[in-house]
C-alpha positions in Angstrom: 254.3 -25.0 87.4 254.1 -24.9 91.1 251.9 -22.5 93.0 254.9 -20.9 94.7 256.4 -20.0 91.3 253.2 -18.2 90.3 252.8 -15.9 93.3 255.0 -13.1 91.8 252.5 -12.9 88.9 249.5 -12.1 91.0 247.7 -8.8 90.3 249.6 -8.4 87.0 248.4 -8.6 83.4 249.9 -11.8 82.0 249.7 -14.3 79.2 249.3 -17.8 80.5 250.6 -20.6 78.3 249.0 -24.0 79.1 250.5 -27.5 78.7 247.8 -28.3 76.1 249.2 -25.6 73.7 246.6 -22.9 74.3 247.1 -19.5 75.9 244.9 -16.8 77.6 245.6 -13.3 78.8 244.2 -11.5 81.7 245.0 -10.5 85.3 246.2 -13.4 87.5 244.1 -12.4 90.5 244.7 -15.1 93.1 243.3 -18.5 94.1 240.1 -20.3 95.0 239.4 -23.7 96.5 238.4 -26.5 94.1 235.0 -28.1 94.6 233.9 -31.5 93.4 230.5 -32.1 91.7 228.8 -32.4 95.1 230.0 -28.9 96.1 232.6 -30.3 98.6 236.0 -28.8 98.8 238.8 -31.1 97.5 241.7 -29.4 99.3 243.3 -28.3 96.1 243.8 -24.6 95.2 243.0 -23.3 91.7 244.5 -20.2 90.1 242.1 -17.5 89.0 242.6 -15.5 85.8 240.3 -12.5 85.2 239.8 -12.5 81.5 237.4 -9.6 81.4 235.4 -7.4 83.8 232.8 -10.0 84.4 234.5 -13.2 83.4 237.2 -15.4 84.9 238.6 -18.9 84.5 240.3 -21.1 87.1 242.8 -23.9 86.6 245.3 -26.0 88.4 248.9 -24.8 88.6 250.1 -28.0 86.9 248.2 -27.0 83.8 250.5 -24.0 83.2 253.7 -24.3 81.1 254.8 -20.7 81.2 253.6 -17.2 82.3 254.8 -13.8 80.8 254.0 -10.4 82.2 252.6 -8.1 79.5 252.0 -5.0 81.6 253.3 -3.9 84.9 
């Protein structure tokens, strides 16, 4: 998916279906800048999914196949 398509899902509880066949649920909380192994910014934006109070995961928008809202 494209970043623009995902903006309406920010701050909502969602299920994210990835192109590799896996899925995760959480709150799509926004974006962060991608860094390479040297800690330099690559210029690409990653999406952030809060999966619990103290845990999150980030991924590229291209890795997402579909998003469903599960709670408003």
